[in-house]
N, C-alpha and C positions, 0 to 999 in steps of 0.2 A: 695523665688522666685526671689527676687531682685538680690541675689547673682548669681543665674543661668543666669539671663538676662545680668548681667555685664560680666560674663564669655563668653557668646555667642557673645556679642559685641566685646570683646577683641579678640576672635577667628576670627570673620569676618574681623576685621581690619588687623590681622596678615595675613589672606589669601589674602586680597586685596593689601597688601604692597609688592612691588616687590623687596625691598632691601634684603630680606631674601633668595631669590631664589638662588643667587650666593653662599651663605654660605651652603645651603642645597645641591646644586650640588657638591660643593667642598667636603663636608662631604661624599657624596656617592662615589665620584671617588678617594678619598684619599687612601683607602686600595688597590685599583688596582695599583695606582702609586707607593706606597711603595713596593708592591710585585714585580712589574716590575723592580724597582731600585735594590732591593736586589738580584733578580734573575739574572740581568745583571752582577752585581758584582761577584756573585758566578760562573756564566758561564765563565766569563773572567779569573777568578782565576783557574778554572778547566782546561781551555785551556792552560794557561801558564804552569801549572804543567805538563800536558801531553806532551807539547813540550819539556820541560826540561828532562823528562824521556826518550823521543826519542833521545834527544841530548846526554844523558849519554850513551845510548846503542850504538849509532853511534861512539861516541868518544872512548869508550872502545875497540870496534872492530877495529877501525882504528889504535889506538895506538899499539895494539898487532900485527896487520898485518904488521906494519912497522919494526918489529924485523927481523934480518937476519936469524939467526940459533937457537938462544937460548934466553930465557928470565929468569931472576933471580926472585926468590920469593920476594926479596926486591923491585925490580923494579915494579913487578906486584902489590905489596901493595901500592906503591906510585901512580900508575895509579888509583887504586881503591879510594884512598884518594883524588886525584885530581878530580875524577869524582863526588865525593860527593859535592865538591865545586860548581859544576854546579847547584846543586839543591838549593843553597842559594837564598833567605832567608828562604826557607821552611825547615822543620825539616827533618833530614836524618836518624833518629834512626831506622825507619822501611824500609829504602831502602835496597832492596836485589839485589845483582849483582852476576851473574855467567858468567864466561868467559870459553869457551871450545874450544879446538883445535881438528878438525875432519879430518879424512881421507875419501876421496870420491873414491869409487871403480868405475870401468868402467861400472858397471851395475846400478850405482846410489845408491848403499848401502853406508851408512854413519856410520863410526866407531869412537867412542870417543877415542882420544889419551891421552888427559889430560883435566881436568876441575878444575877450582878454584872458590870457593864461597867466597863472602864477604858480611857481614851484618848479623844481627840476623835473623835466620830462613832460610837463603839462603842454598840451597842444591846443591852440585855439581852433574853433570851427572856421571853415573857409567862408569869407564874406561874400554875399550875393548868391550863395548856393541854396537851392531849394532842398529841404531835407525832411525826414520824418522825425517826430519827437521820440517815439518809442514803439516797439512792436505791438504793444497792447492798446495803443491810443488810436482811435479811428477818427476820421475827418469830422463827423458830427460832435464828438467829444471835444476836439480841439476848438471847433467853432463855438461851442457852448462855453468853454473855458475862456476864450478870448473875446467874448461878447460878439459873436458872429464874425466880425472882422476887426482885427485890432492888433495888439502887441503882447508879447510875453517876455518875461525875464527868466532865463534858465541858469541855474547854478549846478555845475557838475563837479562833484568832489570824489576823489579816489585816494585811498590810503592802504598801503600794504602793511597789514598787521603782522608783527613778529610775535609769536607766542612766547610767554615768559620762559618756558623750558624748551620748547621746540623739539621734543623727543619724537613725536608721531607726525606732527604737521609743522612744516618749516615756515610757510607764509600763507596768509589768508588775505586776498584782495577784497577790500570793502569799497563799495561805491554807492553813492546816493545822488539823485538828481531831483531838484525841486523846480517847479514852474510857478511863477507869481505874475499877477497882472500889475501893470504900473498903476499906482494909486490915482494918478491924475489922468488916466486914460489916453495920454498922448505919447508920442515918440520921445524916447530919452536918447540923446546923442552923447557921444564920448569925444572929448577934445582936450587939448593941452590946457586951455583956459575957456571959461564959459562967461 
């Protein structure tokens, strides 16, 4: 009985003592603060990688569109290698790049003239196939973009982002596609030598 009485007195002193309140409050809010911190770091990293994937797509389409009449396979490979440098310091082993050159007809039909993949698992578009650019793009928009009838350079970039901690989400697939007009308004062919 005496031991029970001592424990009750100890408990009453603990309840009346205000010094422990801050420690209890901190212990209650600490998991929320840690989660908020790591979530912010993860969101910032995801945003950075997504911007880099968009930059790779834009850079590849822009570099190809600057060619006058022909691009060599070696030059195209050097562009692909340079584009992977944009992704540094993030791993580029899973980066998939596909550059395609397309003919746009007066009715908005798009035909693949040539397509070049780069990276493990990247698949080129089928040459000669008439295709749609995107679900949201209509024929008048395509014709306006390609000067009624003309050419387009497409750069499609895919990157499976692995979160830093990967506790809740394991992989986020990022993808960006950019369409550029050739600067010299003519067809750009792809060959071993030009």
